[in-house]
C-alpha positions as CSV (number, residue, x, y, z in Angstrom):
1,M,0.0,0.0,0.0
2,K,2.8,2.4,0.9
3,G,4.6,1.5,-2.4
4,T,1.4,2.5,-4.3
5,V,1.1,5.8,-2.5
6,R,4.7,6.5,-3.1
7,L,4.4,5.8,-6.8
8,V,1.3,8.0,-7.1
9,A,3.2,10.8,-5.3
10,W,6.1,10.5,-7.6
11,C,3.8,10.7,-10.7
12,L,2.1,13.8,-9.3
13,A,5.5,15.4,-8.6
14,I,6.7,14.7,-12.1
15,A,3.5,16.0,-13.6
16,L,3.7,19.2,-11.7
17,V,7.2,19.8,-12.9
18,A,6.6,18.7,-16.5
19,L,3.2,20.3,-17.1
20,P,4.4,23.9,-17.0
21,I,7.3,23.1,-19.3
22,V,5.2,21.3,-21.8
23,G,2.5,24.1,-21.5
24,V,5.0,26.8,-22.3
25,L,6.5,24.8,-25.2
26,R,3.0,24.1,-26.6
27,G,1.8,27.6,-26.0
28,W,-0.8,26.6,-23.4
29,F,0.5,29.0,-20.9
30,A,2.2,32.4,-21.4
31,A,1.4,32.3,-25.1
32,G,1.9,36.0,-25.5
33,R,5.2,36.1,-23.6
34,W,8.6,36.5,-25.4
35,P,7.1,37.7,-28.6
36,V,8.8,37.1,-32.0
37,T,9.8,40.5,-33.2
38,R,12.4,39.8,-35.8
39,L,12.2,38.0,-39.2
40,T,15.2,37.0,-41.3
41,V,14.8,35.6,-44.8
42,Q,17.3,33.8,-47.0
43,A,15.9,33.7,-50.6
44,E,16.8,34.5,-54.2
45,F,14.1,37.2,-54.4
46,K,13.9,36.7,-58.1
47,H,10.1,36.1,-58.3
48,V,9.1,36.1,-54.6
49,S,9.1,39.5,-52.9
50,A,9.9,40.4,-49.2
51,D,6.4,42.0,-48.9
52,E,4.7,38.7,-50.0
53,I,6.7,36.8,-47.4
54,R,5.9,39.2,-44.6
55,A,2.2,39.2,-45.5
56,A,2.2,35.4,-45.4
57,V,4.0,35.2,-42.1
58,R,2.4,38.1,-40.2
59,P,-0.9,36.3,-39.2
60,R,1.2,33.5,-37.6
61,L,3.2,35.9,-35.3
62,G,0.4,36.7,-32.8
63,K,1.8,34.3,-30.2
64,G,5.0,34.2,-28.3
65,F,8.3,32.4,-29.1
66,F,7.3,29.0,-27.8
67,A,3.8,29.1,-29.1
68,L,4.9,29.9,-32.7
69,D,3.8,27.1,-35.0
70,L,6.7,26.5,-37.5
71,D,4.7,24.0,-39.5
72,A,1.9,26.6,-40.1
73,V,4.5,29.2,-41.0
74,Q,6.1,26.9,-43.6
75,K,2.7,26.0,-45.1
76,S,1.7,29.7,-45.4
77,V,5.0,30.6,-47.2
78,A,4.9,27.5,-49.4
79,A,1.5,28.5,-50.6
80,L,2.9,31.5,-52.4
81,P,2.9,30.8,-56.2
82,W,6.6,31.0,-56.8
83,V,7.8,29.1,-53.7
84,E,9.0,25.6,-54.2
85,S,9.6,24.9,-50.5
86,A,10.3,26.8,-47.2
87,E,12.2,26.0,-44.1
88,A,11.4,27.8,-40.8
89,R,13.4,27.9,-37.6
90,K,13.2,29.8,-34.3
91,R,16.2,31.5,-32.7
92,W,16.0,32.5,-29.1
93,P,14.8,34.9,-27.9
94,D,12.8,36.7,-30.6
95,T,13.7,35.7,-34.1
96,L,12.0,33.7,-36.9
97,Q,14.4,32.5,-39.6
98,L,13.1,31.5,-43.1
99,R,15.0,29.9,-45.9
100,I,13.0,29.9,-49.2
101,Y,13.6,28.0,-52.4
102,E,11.9,29.5,-55.5
103,R,10.5,27.5,-58.4
104,Q,12.7,27.3,-61.5
105,P,10.4,27.5,-64.5
106,F,11.2,25.0,-67.3
107,A,8.5,25.8,-69.9
108,R,5.1,27.5,-70.4
109,W,2.0,25.2,-70.2
110,N,-1.0,26.0,-72.4
111,D,0.0,29.7,-72.3
112,K,-1.6,30.0,-68.9
113,Q,0.7,28.3,-66.4
114,L,4.4,27.3,-66.0
115,I,6.1,24.0,-65.5
116,S,8.9,23.9,-62.9
117,R,12.0,21.9,-63.3
118,Q,10.5,19.4,-60.8
119,G,7.7,18.8,-63.3
120,L,5.0,20.7,-61.3
121,V,2.5,23.0,-63.0
122,F,1.9,26.3,-61.2
123,D,0.4,29.7,-61.7
124,A,2.7,32.6,-62.3
125,P,0.9,35.9,-61.7
126,G,2.9,39.0,-62.8
127,A,5.6,37.0,-64.5
128,T,7.3,39.2,-67.2
129,D,10.4,37.3,-68.2
130,I,9.0,34.0,-69.4
131,S,8.6,34.7,-73.2
132,A,11.9,32.9,-73.9
133,L,10.7,29.7,-72.3
134,P,9.5,26.9,-74.6
135,G,5.7,26.7,-75.1
136,L,4.1,23.3,-74.4
137,H,0.5,22.5,-75.2
138,G,-1.7,19.5,-74.5
139,P,-4.3,17.9,-72.2
140,D,-3.4,18.3,-68.5
141,A,-3.5,14.6,-68.0
142,R,-0.7,14.1,-70.6
143,L,1.7,16.6,-69.3
144,A,4.5,14.1,-68.7
145,E,4.1,12.7,-72.2
146,V,4.3,16.2,-73.7
147,V,7.5,17.1,-71.8
148,S,9.1,13.8,-72.8
149,F,8.2,14.4,-76.5
150,Y,9.7,17.9,-76.3
151,A,13.0,16.4,-75.0
152,E,13.0,13.8,-77.8
153,T,12.4,16.3,-80.6
154,R,15.1,18.6,-79.3
155,K,17.5,15.7,-79.4
156,A,16.4,14.7,-82.9
157,F,16.9,18.3,-84.3
158,A,20.2,18.9,-82.5
159,G,22.2,18.3,-85.7
160,T,20.3,21.0,-87.6
161,H,20.1,24.8,-87.3
162,L,16.4,24.5,-86.3
163,Q,15.7,25.3,-82.7
164,I,12.6,23.7,-81.3
165,T,10.7,26.2,-79.2
166,G,7.4,24.3,-78.6
167,V,5.4,21.1,-78.8
168,A,1.7,20.6,-79.1
169,L,-0.6,17.6,-78.7
170,T,-4.2,17.9,-79.8
171,E,-7.2,16.2,-78.1
172,R,-7.2,13.7,-81.1
173,G,-3.6,12.7,-80.4
174,S,-1.8,14.6,-83.2
175,W,1.7,16.0,-82.5
176,S,3.3,19.1,-83.9
177,V,6.4,21.1,-83.1
178,S,7.3,24.8,-83.6
179,T,10.7,26.3,-84.3
180,A,12.4,29.6,-83.4
181,N,11.9,31.0,-86.9
182,G,8.1,30.5,-86.7
183,A,7.9,27.3,-88.7
184,Q,5.4,24.5,-87.8
185,I,6.0,20.8,-88.3
186,V,3.0,18.5,-88.1
187,I,4.0,15.0,-87.2
188,G,0.8,13.2,-86.4
189,D,0.6,10.0,-84.3
190,R,3.2,9.4,-81.7
191,D,3.9,5.8,-82.8
192,Q,4.9,7.1,-86.3
193,A,6.8,10.2,-85.0
194,G,10.3,8.6,-84.9
195,R,10.1,7.2,-88.5
196,R,8.6,10.4,-89.9
197,L,11.1,12.7,-88.3
198,H,14.0,10.5,-89.4
199,R,12.7,10.6,-93.0
200,F,12.3,14.4,-92.9
201,L,15.7,15.0,-91.3
202,D,17.5,12.7,-93.8
203,V,16.7,15.0,-96.7
204,Y,16.5,18.3,-94.8
205,P,20.0,19.6,-95.8
206,Q,19.1,19.1,-99.5
207,L,15.6,20.5,-98.9
208,I,16.7,23.7,-97.4
209,A,19.6,24.4,-99.8
210,G,19.0,27.7,-101.5
211,H,16.2,28.7,-99.1
212,T,17.8,31.2,-96.7
213,D,14.5,32.1,-95.1
214,G,13.7,28.5,-94.3
215,F,10.3,26.9,-94.6
216,A,7.0,28.0,-93.0
217,Y,5.2,24.7,-92.6
218,A,5.9,21.0,-93.0
219,D,3.4,18.1,-92.9
220,L,5.0,14.8,-92.3
221,R,1.8,12.7,-92.2
222,Y,2.2,11.4,-95.8
223,T,2.8,7.7,-96.3
224,N,5.8,8.0,-98.6
225,G,7.0,11.6,-98.1
226,F,6.0,15.0,-96.7
227,A,4.7,18.4,-97.9
228,V,6.5,21.7,-97.3
229,R,5.2,25.3,-97.6
230,W,7.7,28.1,-98.1
231,P,7.2,31.7,-97.0
232,Q,5.1,33.7,-99.5
233,A,8.0,36.0,-100.4
234,A,10.4,33.2,-101.1
235,A,7.8,31.3,-103.2
236,A,7.1,34.5,-105.3
237,N,10.8,35.1,-105.9
238,A,11.2,31.6,-107.0
239,G,8.2,31.9,-109.4
240,G,6.6,28.8,-107.9
241,S,3.8,27.8,-105.6
242,P,4.0,28.4,-101.9
243,R,3.4,24.6,-101.4
244,S,5.6,21.9,-102.9
């Protein structure tokens, strides 16, 4: 009996000591004590501004140092459009430290959103320096396939002077690519793409000889060849049809 009473007494003593400590750490007691008054941020600040970060963090700073919820702070900052991830730490006695990693855009998606280098689609409000990014188009559910096809076509055209600046996939499954000089190349079905591109690129040096302006349009969907349309001015100077 005495052993049981002694055990209960020890448990109560431990609880009386631990409860205030846990309460402070959890913000149950003295939540407003030792307020966080300083914010330090390490970021590239290329697309994310300091004002945006402060606005995201400010609602979380109403409590004291021990009551500050770092997970909530990180989620608030990570919700900003250009933020890839955020790390938050507390530094005694009054400082919140943030490290922010911005998204690195890889391409434009359907002229409305951007694709990060991690393959995530995100909104980019106010972005002004993205016109040089390749433009990819297609159904949202086939994003990975479009990105893969873009990489394949860039590799296929690496030996030519043509620079691939975009890839498009229609709802019916037809592929096309665009080039830096404004030309469009319609390829058609994916399972025929490799053979058709190989056939086109085999004769491309002879095809382009004497045409300094390049072609305007190429249709590779023919069984035994392809069709090419030259720019109007070049066709008129040559005395021929704009399509051959």
